[in-house]
Backbone as ProteinMPNN parsed JSONL, in Angstrom:
{"seq_chain_A": "MWLVVGGSEGYIEVCRDPSPTEEGYGFRKRHRRGEKTLPPAALSEAAASISDVLGTRRSGAAD", "coords_chain_A": {"N_chain_A": [[30.99, 8.665, -6.231], [27.637, 7.774, -6.535], [25.038, 8.164, -8.796], [21.758, 7.602, -8.869], [19.289, 6.794, -11.105], [15.976, 6.361, -11.599], [12.857, 5.231, -12.894], [11.827, 5.03, -16.365], [14.283, 5.269, -17.544], [16.299, 4.139, -15.782], [19.166, 3.718, -14.574], [22.5, 3.611, -13.147], [24.819, 6.003, -12.479], [28.222, 6.173, -12.193], [30.522, 8.237, -10.688], [33.778, 9.415, -10.475], [36.952, 10.664, -9.3], [36.936, 13.64, -8.795], [37.298, 16.855, -10.249], [39.74, 19.2, -9.323], [39.894, 21.771, -10.305], [37.878, 22.31, -12.117], [34.304, 22.03, -12.659], [32.821, 18.88, -12.274], [33.756, 15.457, -13.101], [36.552, 13.237, -13.506], [36.139, 10.642, -14.29], [33.38, 8.954, -15.533], [30.705, 6.701, -15.715], [27.95, 4.904, -16.972], [25.769, 2.452, -15.707], [23.49, -0.007, -16.524], [20.246, -1.628, -16.081], [20.32, -5.162, -16.305], [23.017, -5.477, -16.526], [25.277, -7.389, -14.684], [26.695, -6.854, -12.142], [27.654, -4.033, -10.103], [30.649, -2.675, -10.039], [32.561, -1.713, -7.259], [34.846, 0.976, -6.35], [36.657, 0.249, -4.429], [37.09, -2.553, -2.216], [36.214, -5.023, -3.632], [34.77, -7.307, -3.05], [32.403, -6.352, -2.18], [30.642, -5.831, -4.217], [27.679, -4.701, -5.804], [24.493, -5.831, -6.906], [23.006, -4.578, -9.791], [20.259, -4.738, -10.241], [19.412, -5.077, -7.613], [19.852, -2.545, -6.577], [18.398, -0.796, -8.311], [15.988, -2.098, -8.435], [13.623, -4.446, -9.784], [12.331, -4.168, -13.033], [9.002, -3.774, -13.758], [6.749, -5.007, -16.09], [4.576, -2.861, -17.765], [4.159, -1.329, -15.511], [3.877, 1.799, -13.886], [6.499, 4.119, -13.592]], "CA_chain_A": [[29.609, 9.06, -6.068], [26.675, 7.073, -7.384], [23.818, 8.876, -9.117], [20.784, 6.566, -9.215], [18.17, 7.333, -11.868], [14.947, 5.337, -11.752], [11.935, 5.447, -13.993], [12.058, 4.249, -17.577], [15.723, 5.32, -17.834], [16.855, 3.093, -14.947], [20.597, 3.475, -14.617], [23.332, 4.143, -12.072], [26.008, 6.637, -13.039], [29.329, 6.202, -11.241], [31.394, 9.388, -10.928], [34.988, 9.362, -9.646], [38.028, 11.603, -9.597], [36.449, 15.01, -8.968], [38.299, 17.801, -10.727], [39.98, 20.278, -8.356], [39.856, 23.082, -10.951], [36.663, 22.459, -12.928], [33.167, 21.246, -12.18], [32.731, 17.593, -12.95], [34.551, 14.315, -12.682], [37.439, 12.683, -14.514], [35.621, 9.334, -14.707], [31.919, 8.772, -15.437], [30.226, 5.544, -16.471], [26.579, 4.486, -16.674], [25.488, 1.018, -15.626], [22.04, -0.175, -16.721], [19.658, -2.924, -15.741], [20.792, -6.214, -17.189], [24.411, -5.725, -16.176], [25.221, -8.246, -13.504], [27.082, -6.193, -10.898], [28.214, -2.691, -10.123], [31.931, -2.829, -9.342], [32.978, -0.561, -6.456], [36.239, 1.388, -6.526], [37.425, -0.508, -3.443], [36.321, -3.655, -1.628], [35.537, -5.712, -4.732], [33.832, -8.306, -2.53], [31.162, -5.66, -1.831], [29.941, -5.469, -5.447], [26.226, -4.724, -5.674], [23.712, -6.156, -8.094], [22.3, -3.396, -10.279], [18.832, -4.962, -9.988], [19.158, -4.84, -6.191], [19.834, -1.102, -6.345], [17.316, -0.172, -9.078], [14.759, -2.876, -8.379], [13.313, -5.059, -11.064], [11.37, -3.404, -13.806], [7.775, -4.532, -13.999], [6.077, -4.725, -17.352], [3.319, -2.126, -17.65], [4.077, -0.559, -14.272], [4.276, 3.199, -13.977], [7.686, 4.405, -12.791]], "C_chain_A": [[28.776, 8.215, -7.019], [25.459, 7.969, -7.568], [22.842, 7.816, -9.61], [19.593, 7.228, -9.892], [17.18, 6.2, -12.093], [14.1, 5.607, -12.982], [12.271, 4.601, -15.198], [13.528, 4.251, -17.973], [16.448, 4.203, -17.09], [18.336, 2.827, -15.115], [21.26, 4.034, -13.364], [24.55, 4.739, -12.754], [27.051, 6.74, -11.938], [30.247, 7.352, -11.639], [32.559, 9.321, -9.948], [35.97, 10.434, -10.091], [37.511, 13.02, -9.835], [37.593, 15.946, -9.362], [38.496, 18.912, -9.702], [39.836, 21.667, -8.97], [38.585, 23.348, -11.751], [35.525, 21.703, -12.263], [33.167, 19.926, -12.943], [33.711, 16.569, -12.404], [35.404, 13.823, -13.832], [36.95, 11.358, -15.064], [34.115, 9.318, -14.497], [31.532, 7.573, -16.28], [28.819, 5.199, -16.012], [26.48, 2.976, -16.699], [23.969, 0.869, -15.672], [21.559, -1.529, -16.227], [20.14, -3.947, -16.755], [22.279, -6.483, -17.001], [24.398, -6.44, -14.839], [25.546, -7.52, -12.207], [27.636, -4.807, -11.157], [29.52, -2.758, -9.352], [32.286, -1.575, -8.547], [34.443, -0.238, -6.703], [37.157, 0.613, -5.589], [36.529, -1.629, -2.921], [35.529, -4.414, -2.682], [34.563, -6.786, -4.251], [32.487, -7.677, -2.161], [30.381, -5.229, -3.071], [28.437, -5.647, -5.267], [25.592, -5.125, -6.998], [22.956, -4.898, -8.522], [20.803, -3.541, -10.053], [18.479, -4.754, -8.516], [19.056, -3.348, -5.898], [18.633, -0.452, -7.033], [15.968, -0.851, -8.882], [14.508, -3.486, -9.741], [12.249, -4.232, -11.758], [10.163, -4.278, -14.102], [7.119, -4.086, -15.281], [4.752, -4.013, -17.108], [3.178, -1.31, -16.389], [4.534, 0.865, -14.508], [5.47, 3.44, -13.066], [7.563, 5.741, -12.117]], "O_chain_A": [[29.165, 7.975, -8.162], [24.91, 8.478, -6.59], [23.068, 7.198, -10.65], [18.961, 8.116, -9.32], [17.517, 5.191, -12.713], [14.578, 6.145, -13.98], [12.928, 3.567, -15.072], [13.981, 3.338, -18.663], [17.144, 3.401, -17.713], [18.728, 1.832, -15.724], [20.669, 4.819, -12.624], [25.235, 4.06, -13.519], [26.8, 7.319, -10.881], [30.695, 7.433, -12.782], [32.358, 9.187, -8.741], [35.808, 11.034, -11.154], [37.629, 13.547, -10.941], [38.711, 15.827, -8.86], [37.519, 19.509, -9.252], [39.672, 22.645, -8.242], [38.259, 24.502, -12.028], [35.749, 20.843, -11.412], [33.484, 19.888, -14.132], [34.389, 16.786, -11.4], [35.034, 13.97, -14.997], [37.302, 10.983, -16.183], [33.631, 9.632, -13.41], [31.972, 7.437, -17.422], [28.527, 5.199, -14.816], [27.024, 2.309, -17.579], [23.252, 1.547, -14.936], [22.346, -2.445, -15.99], [20.344, -3.627, -17.926], [22.754, -7.583, -17.282], [23.592, -6.123, -13.965], [24.756, -7.564, -11.264], [28.029, -4.463, -12.272], [29.504, -2.887, -8.128], [32.308, -0.48, -9.109], [35.194, -1.073, -7.206], [38.312, 0.353, -5.926], [35.325, -1.63, -3.177], [34.299, -4.443, -2.629], [33.629, -7.138, -4.971], [31.533, -8.395, -1.862], [29.534, -4.341, -2.978], [27.981, -6.615, -4.658], [26.098, -4.796, -8.071], [22.336, -4.232, -7.692], [20.138, -2.565, -9.706], [17.377, -4.306, -8.199], [18.256, -2.935, -5.058], [17.927, 0.35, -6.421], [14.923, -0.249, -9.133], [15.115, -3.085, -10.734], [11.369, -3.665, -11.111], [10.293, -5.382, -14.631], [6.958, -2.888, -15.516], [3.91, -4.49, -16.347], [2.156, -0.648, -16.207], [5.482, 1.101, -15.256], [5.466, 3.023, -11.908], [8.471, 6.155, -11.396]]}, "name": "protein", "num_of_chains": 1, "seq": "MWLVVGGSEGYIEVCRDPSPTEEGYGFRKRHRRGEKTLPPAALSEAAASISDVLGTRRSGAAD"}
């Protein structure tokens, strides 16, 4: 699962391995603007640019 957070925070949180007994996930990692790509769990050739997903941040623009 990808959780995309825009605004001034601007990150994508990747959540994998849902717990069968508890709420939550076994793996969570945040990827922020400036990182080159977002590696998928499968199909590595389908990696997405974080800027493509979040958009570029404009100086002085309201999010």
